[in-house]
N, CA, C, O and the ligand as a Tripos MOL2 file, in Angstrom:
@<TRIPOS>MOLECULE
protein
  237   235    60     0     0
PROTEIN
NO_CHARGES

@<TRIPOS>ATOM
      1 N          -0.2520  112.9440  -33.1210 N.3       1 MET1
      2 CA          0.6740  111.9030  -32.5560 C.3       1 MET1
      3 C           2.1200  112.4630  -32.5680 C.2       1 MET1
      4 O           2.9110  112.1100  -31.6930 O.2       1 MET1
      5 N           2.4660  113.3010  -33.5150 N.am      2 ASP2
      6 CA          3.8220  113.8310  -33.5600 C.3       2 ASP2
      7 C           4.0300  114.9900  -32.5830 C.2       2 ASP2
      8 O           4.2640  116.1330  -32.9760 O.2       2 ASP2
      9 N           3.9350  114.6480  -31.2950 N.am      3 GLU3
     10 CA          4.0530  115.7310  -30.2810 C.3       3 GLU3
     11 C           5.3020  116.5480  -30.4370 C.2       3 GLU3
     12 O           5.2690  117.7740  -30.5450 O.2       3 GLU3
     13 N           6.3690  115.8590  -30.4470 N.am      4 ALA4
     14 CA          7.7210  116.5360  -30.4600 C.3       4 ALA4
     15 C           7.8120  117.3690  -31.6800 C.2       4 ALA4
     16 O           8.3070  118.4920  -31.5820 O.2       4 ALA4
     17 N           7.3730  116.9220  -32.8500 N.am      5 ALA5
     18 CA          7.4050  117.7160  -34.0890 C.3       5 ALA5
     19 C           6.4560  118.9820  -33.9040 C.2       5 ALA5
     20 O           6.7620  120.1050  -34.3060 O.2       5 ALA5
     21 N           5.3440  118.6920  -33.2910 N.am      6 GLU6
     22 CA          4.3910  119.8640  -33.1310 C.3       6 GLU6
     23 C           4.9840  120.8590  -32.2160 C.2       6 GLU6
     24 O           4.8850  122.0470  -32.5230 O.2       6 GLU6
     25 N           5.6040  120.5090  -31.1030 N.am      7 ILE7
     26 CA          6.2100  121.4450  -30.1730 C.3       7 ILE7
     27 C           7.3490  122.1650  -30.8230 C.2       7 ILE7
     28 O           7.4630  123.3660  -30.5770 O.2       7 ILE7
     29 N           8.1530  121.6220  -31.5700 N.am      8 ILE8
     30 CA          9.2810  122.3350  -32.2100 C.3       8 ILE8
     31 C           8.7310  123.2340  -33.3150 C.2       8 ILE8
     32 O           9.2440  124.3430  -33.4670 O.2       8 ILE8
     33 N           7.7920  122.8640  -34.0450 N.am      9 ALA9
     34 CA          7.1180  123.7270  -35.0170 C.3       9 ALA9
     35 C           6.5210  124.9120  -34.3050 C.2       9 ALA9
     36 O           6.6520  126.0350  -34.7930 O.2       9 ALA9
     37 N           5.8670  124.7180  -33.1680 N.am     10 ARG10
     38 CA          5.2230  125.8890  -32.5080 C.3      10 ARG10
     39 C           6.3090  126.8480  -31.9320 C.2      10 ARG10
     40 O           6.1640  128.0690  -31.9930 O.2      10 ARG10
     41 N           7.3080  126.3070  -31.4170 N.am     11 VAL11
     42 CA          8.4680  127.1930  -30.8880 C.3      11 VAL11
     43 C           9.0140  127.9210  -32.0640 C.2      11 VAL11
     44 O           9.2470  129.1210  -31.9140 O.2      11 VAL11
     45 N           9.2630  127.3340  -33.2730 N.am     12 ALA12
     46 CA          9.7950  128.0470  -34.3980 C.3      12 ALA12
     47 C           8.8670  129.1840  -34.8060 C.2      12 ALA12
     48 O           9.3160  130.2870  -35.1180 O.2      12 ALA12
     49 N           7.5550  128.8980  -34.8010 N.am     13 ASP13
     50 CA          6.6230  130.0360  -35.1150 C.3      13 ASP13
     51 C           6.7840  131.1410  -34.0660 C.2      13 ASP13
     52 O           6.8520  132.3030  -34.4670 O.2      13 ASP13
     53 N           6.8510  130.8790  -32.7790 N.am     14 ARG14
     54 CA          6.9640  131.8250  -31.7780 C.3      14 ARG14
     55 C           8.2080  132.6980  -31.9560 C.2      14 ARG14
     56 O           8.1740  133.9180  -31.7950 O.2      14 ARG14
     57 N           9.3210  132.0110  -32.3010 N.am     15 ILE15
     58 CA         10.5330  132.7500  -32.5570 C.3      15 ILE15
     59 C          10.3400  133.6620  -33.7410 C.2      15 ILE15
     60 O          10.7790  134.8100  -33.6790 O.2      15 ILE15
     61 N           9.7340  133.2450  -34.7780 N.am     16 ASP16
     62 CA          9.4630  134.0220  -35.9520 C.3      16 ASP16
     63 C           8.6260  135.2570  -35.5850 C.2      16 ASP16
     64 O           8.9440  136.3820  -35.9690 O.2      16 ASP16
     65 N           7.5130  134.9980  -34.8050 N.am     17 ASN17
     66 CA          6.6110  136.1220  -34.5120 C.3      17 ASN17
     67 C           7.1910  137.1270  -33.5150 C.2      17 ASN17
     68 O           6.9990  138.3340  -33.6620 O.2      17 ASN17
     69 N           7.8690  136.6480  -32.5500 N.am     18 ASN18
     70 CA          8.2400  137.4730  -31.4340 C.3      18 ASN18
     71 C           9.7420  137.8930  -31.5260 C.2      18 ASN18
     72 O          10.2290  138.6820  -30.7170 O.2      18 ASN18
     73 N          10.4030  137.3720  -32.4730 N.am     19 GLY19
     74 CA         11.8760  137.7280  -32.6640 C.3      19 GLY19
     75 C          12.6900  137.3530  -31.4640 C.2      19 GLY19
     76 O          13.6090  138.0570  -31.0460 O.2      19 GLY19
     77 N          12.3000  136.1610  -30.8990 N.am     20 TRP20
     78 CA         13.0250  135.7550  -29.7110 C.3      20 TRP20
     79 C          14.4940  135.4940  -30.0070 C.2      20 TRP20
     80 O          14.8440  134.7890  -30.9540 O.2      20 TRP20
     81 N          15.3490  136.0870  -29.1650 N.am     21 SER21
     82 CA         16.8100  135.9860  -29.3450 C.3      21 SER21
     83 C          17.3660  134.6640  -28.6160 C.2      21 SER21
     84 O          16.9450  134.2510  -27.5350 O.2      21 SER21
     85 N          18.2850  134.1260  -29.3110 N.am     22 ILE22
     86 CA         18.9670  132.9450  -28.6970 C.3      22 ILE22
     87 C          19.7990  133.2970  -27.4880 C.2      22 ILE22
     88 O          20.1930  132.4230  -26.7160 O.2      22 ILE22
     89 N          20.0780  134.6410  -27.3160 N.am     23 CYS23
     90 CA         20.8330  135.0950  -26.2370 C.3      23 CYS23
     91 C          19.9360  135.8620  -25.3320 C.2      23 CYS23
     92 O          19.2510  136.7470  -25.8440 O.2      23 CYS23
     93 N          19.8420  135.6200  -23.9370 N.am     24 PRO24
     94 CA         18.9220  136.3240  -23.0700 C.3      24 PRO24
     95 C          19.5140  137.5950  -22.4570 C.2      24 PRO24
     96 O          18.8910  138.2090  -21.5910 O.2      24 PRO24
     97 N          20.6940  137.9900  -22.8920 N.am     25 CYS25
     98 CA         21.2380  139.1790  -22.2020 C.3      25 CYS25
     99 C          20.6370  140.4690  -22.6510 C.2      25 CYS25
    100 O          20.8090  141.4700  -21.9560 O.2      25 CYS25
    101 N          19.9680  140.5260  -23.7220 N.am     26 GLY26
    102 CA         19.2040  141.6380  -24.2270 C.3      26 GLY26
    103 C          20.1040  142.6720  -24.9270 C.2      26 GLY26
    104 O          19.6110  143.7400  -25.2920 O.2      26 GLY26
    105 N          21.3940  142.3990  -25.1260 N.am     27 GLU27
    106 CA         22.2990  143.1780  -25.8720 C.3      27 GLU27
    107 C          22.5060  142.6530  -27.3160 C.2      27 GLU27
    108 O          22.4860  141.4470  -27.5620 O.2      27 GLU27
    109 N          22.7010  143.5840  -28.2440 N.am     28 GLU28
    110 CA         22.8840  143.1180  -29.5790 C.3      28 GLU28
    111 C          24.3860  142.9540  -29.7700 C.2      28 GLU28
    112 O          25.1480  143.9170  -29.6900 O.2      28 GLU28
    113 N          24.7740  141.7780  -30.0120 N.am     29 HIS29
    114 CA         26.2220  141.5100  -30.3290 C.3      29 HIS29
    115 C          26.3820  140.3980  -31.3380 C.2      29 HIS29
    116 O          27.2500  139.5280  -31.2540 O.2      29 HIS29
    117 N          25.4270  140.4950  -32.3550 N.am     30 GLY30
    118 CA         25.5590  139.5910  -33.5300 C.3      30 GLY30
    119 C          24.6910  138.3150  -33.3530 C.2      30 GLY30
    120 O          24.6830  137.4860  -34.2630 O.2      30 GLY30
    121 N          23.9810  138.1220  -32.2600 N.am     31 GLN31
    122 CA         23.3020  136.9220  -32.0480 C.3      31 GLN31
    123 C          21.8870  136.8490  -32.8660 C.2      31 GLN31
    124 O          21.3140  135.7900  -33.1170 O.2      31 GLN31
    125 N          21.4190  138.1390  -33.2380 N.am     32 SER32
    126 CA         20.1710  138.1490  -33.9580 C.3      32 SER32
    127 C          20.2810  137.4670  -35.3290 C.2      32 SER32
    128 O          19.3650  136.8130  -35.8280 O.2      32 SER32
    129 N          21.4490  137.6700  -35.8810 N.am     33 GLU33
    130 CA         21.6560  136.9920  -37.2550 C.3      33 GLU33
    131 C          21.5520  135.5250  -37.0270 C.2      33 GLU33
    132 O          20.7910  134.8610  -37.7300 O.2      33 GLU33
    133 N          22.2890  134.9600  -36.0600 N.am     34 ALA34
    134 CA         22.2200  133.6020  -35.7950 C.3      34 ALA34
    135 C          20.8210  133.0680  -35.3810 C.2      34 ALA34
    136 O          20.4130  131.9510  -35.7020 O.2      34 ALA34
    137 N          20.0880  134.0090  -34.6010 N.am     35 GLY35
    138 CA         18.7870  133.7170  -34.1290 C.3      35 GLY35
    139 C          17.8390  133.5550  -35.3030 C.2      35 GLY35
    140 O          16.8840  132.7810  -35.2310 O.2      35 GLY35
    141 N          18.0760  134.2220  -36.2970 N.am     36 GLN36
    142 CA         17.1460  134.2000  -37.5190 C.3      36 GLN36
    143 C          17.2090  132.7560  -38.1120 C.2      36 GLN36
    144 O          16.2330  132.3120  -38.7180 O.2      36 GLN36
    145 N          18.2060  132.1090  -37.9660 N.am     37 ARG37
    146 CA         18.3860  130.7390  -38.5210 C.3      37 ARG37
    147 C          17.6770  129.7020  -37.6880 C.2      37 ARG37
    148 O          17.2770  128.6640  -38.2160 O.2      37 ARG37
    149 N          17.5050  129.9520  -36.3780 N.am     38 VAL38
    150 CA         17.0410  128.9500  -35.5190 C.3      38 VAL38
    151 C          15.6810  128.4350  -35.9800 C.2      38 VAL38
    152 O          15.5720  127.2120  -36.0680 O.2      38 VAL38
    153 N          14.6130  129.2070  -36.2920 N.am     39 PRO39
    154 CA         13.2830  128.7520  -36.7190 C.3      39 PRO39
    155 C          13.4560  127.7860  -37.9490 C.2      39 PRO39
    156 O          12.7970  126.7480  -38.0220 O.2      39 PRO39
    157 N          14.3370  128.1490  -38.8860 N.am     40 ASP40
    158 CA         14.4420  127.2950  -40.0370 C.3      40 ASP40
    159 C          15.0710  125.9380  -39.6390 C.2      40 ASP40
    160 O          14.6210  124.8780  -40.0740 O.2      40 ASP40
    161 N          16.1110  126.0090  -38.8120 N.am     41 VAL41
    162 CA         16.7120  124.7540  -38.3410 C.3      41 VAL41
    163 C          15.7190  123.8920  -37.5950 C.2      41 VAL41
    164 O          15.7210  122.6720  -37.7640 O.2      41 VAL41
    165 N          14.8520  124.5000  -36.7580 N.am     42 MET42
    166 CA         13.9460  123.7190  -35.9390 C.3      42 MET42
    167 C          12.8490  123.1880  -36.9040 C.2      42 MET42
    168 O          12.3560  122.0830  -36.6800 O.2      42 MET42
    169 N          12.4800  123.8710  -37.8820 N.am     43 ARG43
    170 CA         11.5020  123.2880  -38.7660 C.3      43 ARG43
    171 C          12.0360  122.1350  -39.5270 C.2      43 ARG43
    172 O          11.3080  121.1910  -39.8340 O.2      43 ARG43
    173 N          13.3100  122.1910  -39.8430 N.am     44 ASP44
    174 CA         13.9930  121.0500  -40.5160 C.3      44 ASP44
    175 C          13.9600  119.8420  -39.6340 C.2      44 ASP44
    176 O          13.6860  118.7250  -40.0720 O.2      44 ASP44
    177 N          14.2630  120.1050  -38.3080 N.am     45 ASP45
    178 CA         14.2770  119.0690  -37.2950 C.3      45 ASP45
    179 C          12.8010  118.3850  -37.2150 C.2      45 ASP45
    180 O          12.6260  117.1660  -37.2140 O.2      45 ASP45
    181 N          11.8570  119.2750  -37.1550 N.am     46 ALA46
    182 CA         10.4590  118.7850  -37.0340 C.3      46 ALA46
    183 C          10.0390  117.9370  -38.2730 C.2      46 ALA46
    184 O           9.3130  116.9500  -38.1510 O.2      46 ALA46
    185 N          10.5060  118.3450  -39.4190 N.am     47 GLU47
    186 CA         10.2200  117.5970  -40.6170 C.3      47 GLU47
    187 C          10.9340  116.3020  -40.5170 C.2      47 GLU47
    188 O          10.3330  115.2880  -40.8720 O.2      47 GLU47
    189 N          12.1580  116.2220  -40.0700 N.am     48 LEU48
    190 CA         12.8520  114.8720  -39.9360 C.3      48 LEU48
    191 C          12.1240  113.9950  -39.0070 C.2      48 LEU48
    192 O          12.0250  112.7900  -39.2410 O.2      48 LEU48
    193 N          11.5730  114.5820  -37.8920 N.am     49 ILE49
    194 CA         10.8850  113.7590  -36.9470 C.3      49 ILE49
    195 C           9.5960  113.1630  -37.6190 C.2      49 ILE49
    196 O           9.2900  111.9810  -37.4600 O.2      49 ILE49
    197 N           8.8790  114.0060  -38.3520 N.am     50 ARG50
    198 CA          7.7030  113.5820  -39.0130 C.3      50 ARG50
    199 C           7.9980  112.4430  -40.0550 C.2      50 ARG50
    200 O           7.2520  111.4720  -40.1840 O.2      50 ARG50
    201 N           9.0730  112.6230  -40.7450 N.am     51 LYS51
    202 CA          9.4160  111.6540  -41.7610 C.3      51 LYS51
    203 C           9.8300  110.2520  -41.1330 C.2      51 LYS51
    204 O           9.4380  109.1820  -41.5990 O.2      51 LYS51
    205 N          10.6100  110.3620  -40.0960 N.am     52 SER52
    206 CA         10.9960  109.1130  -39.3680 C.3      52 SER52
    207 C           9.8430  108.4770  -38.7150 C.2      52 SER52
    208 O           9.7850  107.2490  -38.6440 O.2      52 SER52
    209 N           8.8990  109.2500  -38.2210 N.am     53 ARG53
    210 CA          7.7110  108.6010  -37.6630 C.3      53 ARG53
    211 C           6.8520  108.0110  -38.7290 C.2      53 ARG53
    212 O           6.2870  106.9370  -38.5180 O.2      53 ARG53
    213 N           6.7210  108.6280  -39.8350 N.am     54 ALA54
    214 CA          5.9490  108.1410  -40.9160 C.3      54 ALA54
    215 C           6.5060  106.7900  -41.4640 C.2      54 ALA54
    216 O           5.7540  105.8950  -41.8480 O.2      54 ALA54
    217 N           7.8290  106.6960  -41.4780 N.am     55 LYS55
    218 CA          8.4730  105.4890  -41.8800 C.3      55 LYS55
    219 C           8.1760  104.3240  -40.9330 C.2      55 LYS55
    220 O           7.8820  103.2190  -41.3880 O.2      55 LYS55
    221 N           8.2510  104.5590  -39.6350 N.am     56 SER56
    222 CA          8.1270  103.4950  -38.7060 C.3      56 SER56
    223 C           6.6760  103.2730  -38.3320 C.2      56 SER56
    224 O           6.3960  102.2380  -37.7260 O.2      56 SER56
    225 N           5.7640  104.1100  -38.6240 N.am     57 ALA57
    226 CA          4.3960  104.0130  -38.2450 C.3      57 ALA57
    227 C           3.7000  102.8510  -39.0090 C.2      57 ALA57
    228 O           3.9910  102.6060  -40.1790 O.2      57 ALA57
    229 N           2.7720  102.1430  -38.3150 N.am     58 PRO58
    230 CA          2.0660  101.0540  -38.9830 C.3      58 PRO58
    231 C           1.2190  101.5630  -40.0320 C.2      58 PRO58
    232 O           0.8210  102.7220  -39.9170 O.2      58 PRO58
    233 N           0.8740  100.8750  -41.0500 N.am     59 PRO59
    234 CA          0.0250  101.3440  -42.1600 C.3      59 PRO59
    235 C          -1.4290  101.6180  -41.6830 C.2      59 PRO59
    236 O          -2.2760  102.0180  -42.4820 O.2      59 PRO59
    237 ZN         24.0920  138.2790  -25.4360 Zn       60 ZN60
@<TRIPOS>BOND
     1     1     2 1
     2     2     3 1
     3     3     4 2
     4     3     5 am
     5     5     6 1
     6     6     7 1
     7     7     8 2
     8     7     9 am
     9     9    10 1
    10    10    11 1
    11    11    12 2
    12    11    13 am
    13    13    14 1
    14    14    15 1
    15    15    16 2
    16    15    17 am
    17    17    18 1
    18    18    19 1
    19    19    20 2
    20    19    21 am
    21    21    22 1
    22    22    23 1
    23    23    24 2
    24    23    25 am
    25    25    26 1
    26    26    27 1
    27    27    28 2
    28    27    29 am
    29    29    30 1
    30    30    31 1
    31    31    32 2
    32    31    33 am
    33    33    34 1
    34    34    35 1
    35    35    36 2
    36    35    37 am
    37    37    38 1
    38    38    39 1
    39    39    40 2
    40    39    41 am
    41    41    42 1
    42    42    43 1
    43    43    44 2
    44    43    45 am
    45    45    46 1
    46    46    47 1
    47    47    48 2
    48    47    49 am
    49    49    50 1
    50    50    51 1
    51    51    52 2
    52    51    53 am
    53    53    54 1
    54    54    55 1
    55    55    56 2
    56    55    57 am
    57    57    58 1
    58    58    59 1
    59    59    60 2
    60    59    61 am
    61    61    62 1
    62    62    63 1
    63    63    64 2
    64    63    65 am
    65    65    66 1
    66    66    67 1
    67    67    68 2
    68    67    69 am
    69    69    70 1
    70    70    71 1
    71    71    72 2
    72    71    73 am
    73    73    74 1
    74    74    75 1
    75    75    76 2
    76    75    77 am
    77    77    78 1
    78    78    79 1
    79    79    80 2
    80    79    81 am
    81    81    82 1
    82    82    83 1
    83    83    84 2
    84    83    85 am
    85    85    86 1
    86    86    87 1
    87    87    88 2
    88    87    89 am
    89    89    90 1
    90    90    91 1
    91    91    92 2
    92    91    93 am
    93    93    94 1
    94    94    95 1
    95    95    96 2
    96    95    97 am
    97    97    98 1
    98    98    99 1
    99    99   100 2
   100    99   101 am
   101   101   102 1
   102   102   103 1
   103   103   104 2
   104   103   105 am
   105   105   106 1
   106   106   107 1
   107   107   108 2
   108   107   109 am
   109   109   110 1
   110   110   111 1
   111   111   112 2
   112   111   113 am
   113   113   114 1
   114   114   115 1
   115   115   116 2
   116   115   117 am
   117   117   118 1
   118   118   119 1
   119   119   120 2
   120   119   121 am
   121   121   122 1
   122   122   123 1
   123   123   124 2
   124   123   125 am
   125   125   126 1
   126   126   127 1
   127   127   128 2
   128   127   129 am
   129   129   130 1
   130   130   131 1
   131   131   132 2
   132   131   133 am
   133   133   134 1
   134   134   135 1
   135   135   136 2
   136   135   137 am
   137   137   138 1
   138   138   139 1
   139   139   140 2
   140   139   141 am
   141   141   142 1
   142   142   143 1
   143   143   144 2
   144   143   145 am
   145   145   146 1
   146   146   147 1
   147   147   148 2
   148   147   149 am
   149   149   150 1
   150   150   151 1
   151   151   152 2
   152   151   153 am
   153   153   154 1
   154   154   155 1
   155   155   156 2
   156   155   157 am
   157   157   158 1
   158   158   159 1
   159   159   160 2
   160   159   161 am
   161   161   162 1
   162   162   163 1
   163   163   164 2
   164   163   165 am
   165   165   166 1
   166   166   167 1
   167   167   168 2
   168   167   169 am
   169   169   170 1
   170   170   171 1
   171   171   172 2
   172   171   173 am
   173   173   174 1
   174   174   175 1
   175   175   176 2
   176   175   177 am
   177   177   178 1
   178   178   179 1
   179   179   180 2
   180   179   181 am
   181   181   182 1
   182   182   183 1
   183   183   184 2
   184   183   185 am
   185   185   186 1
   186   186   187 1
   187   187   188 2
   188   187   189 am
   189   189   190 1
   190   190   191 1
   191   191   192 2
   192   191   193 am
   193   193   194 1
   194   194   195 1
   195   195   196 2
   196   195   197 am
   197   197   198 1
   198   198   199 1
   199   199   200 2
   200   199   201 am
   201   201   202 1
   202   202   203 1
   203   203   204 2
   204   203   205 am
   205   205   206 1
   206   206   207 1
   207   207   208 2
   208   207   209 am
   209   209   210 1
   210   210   211 1
   211   211   212 2
   212   211   213 am
   213   213   214 1
   214   214   215 1
   215   215   216 2
   216   215   217 am
   217   217   218 1
   218   218   219 1
   219   219   220 2
   220   219   221 am
   221   221   222 1
   222   222   223 1
   223   223   224 2
   224   223   225 am
   225   225   226 1
   226   226   227 1
   227   227   228 2
   228   227   229 am
   229   229   230 1
   230   230   231 1
   231   231   232 2
   232   231   233 am
   233   233   234 1
   234   234   235 1
   235   235   236 2
@<TRIPOS>SUBSTRUCTURE
     1 MET1         2 RESIDUE 1 A MET
     2 ASP2         6 RESIDUE 1 A ASP
     3 GLU3        10 RESIDUE 1 A GLU
     4 ALA4        14 RESIDUE 1 A ALA
     5 ALA5        18 RESIDUE 1 A ALA
     6 GLU6        22 RESIDUE 1 A GLU
     7 ILE7        26 RESIDUE 1 A ILE
     8 ILE8        30 RESIDUE 1 A ILE
     9 ALA9        34 RESIDUE 1 A ALA
    10 ARG10       38 RESIDUE 1 A ARG
    11 VAL11       42 RESIDUE 1 A VAL
    12 ALA12       46 RESIDUE 1 A ALA
    13 ASP13       50 RESIDUE 1 A ASP
    14 ARG14       54 RESIDUE 1 A ARG
    15 ILE15       58 RESIDUE 1 A ILE
    16 ASP16       62 RESIDUE 1 A ASP
    17 ASN17       66 RESIDUE 1 A ASN
    18 ASN18       70 RESIDUE 1 A ASN
    19 GLY19       74 RESIDUE 1 A GLY
    20 TRP20       78 RESIDUE 1 A TRP
    21 SER21       82 RESIDUE 1 A SER
    22 ILE22       86 RESIDUE 1 A ILE
    23 CYS23       90 RESIDUE 1 A CYS
    24 PRO24       94 RESIDUE 1 A PRO
    25 CYS25       98 RESIDUE 1 A CYS
    26 GLY26      102 RESIDUE 1 A GLY
    27 GLU27      106 RESIDUE 1 A GLU
    28 GLU28      110 RESIDUE 1 A GLU
    29 HIS29      114 RESIDUE 1 A HIS
    30 GLY30      118 RESIDUE 1 A GLY
    31 GLN31      122 RESIDUE 1 A GLN
    32 SER32      126 RESIDUE 1 A SER
    33 GLU33      130 RESIDUE 1 A GLU
    34 ALA34      134 RESIDUE 1 A ALA
    35 GLY35      138 RESIDUE 1 A GLY
    36 GLN36      142 RESIDUE 1 A GLN
    37 ARG37      146 RESIDUE 1 A ARG
    38 VAL38      150 RESIDUE 1 A VAL
    39 PRO39      154 RESIDUE 1 A PRO
    40 ASP40      158 RESIDUE 1 A ASP
    41 VAL41      162 RESIDUE 1 A VAL
    42 MET42      166 RESIDUE 1 A MET
    43 ARG43      170 RESIDUE 1 A ARG
    44 ASP44      174 RESIDUE 1 A ASP
    45 ASP45      178 RESIDUE 1 A ASP
    46 ALA46      182 RESIDUE 1 A ALA
    47 GLU47      186 RESIDUE 1 A GLU
    48 LEU48      190 RESIDUE 1 A LEU
    49 ILE49      194 RESIDUE 1 A ILE
    50 ARG50      198 RESIDUE 1 A ARG
    51 LYS51      202 RESIDUE 1 A LYS
    52 SER52      206 RESIDUE 1 A SER
    53 ARG53      210 RESIDUE 1 A ARG
    54 ALA54      214 RESIDUE 1 A ALA
    55 LYS55      218 RESIDUE 1 A LYS
    56 SER56      222 RESIDUE 1 A SER
    57 ALA57      226 RESIDUE 1 A ALA
    58 PRO58      230 RESIDUE 1 A PRO
    59 PRO59      234 RESIDUE 1 A PRO
    60 ZN60       237 GROUP 0 **** ****
């Protein structure tokens, strides 16, 4: 049911596995360091979505 959280978690995995850069230009200019933080931030977001859904979900 947590489709948004699932999608975010999947994209975070893909970034981890493929080393996807947040910048599409293909040149290294410091973005890879920032890119490494993206999966962690996305997983935090997914966790927040799951927690807020769990709170509002009926028993
Ligand atoms: Zn770039």
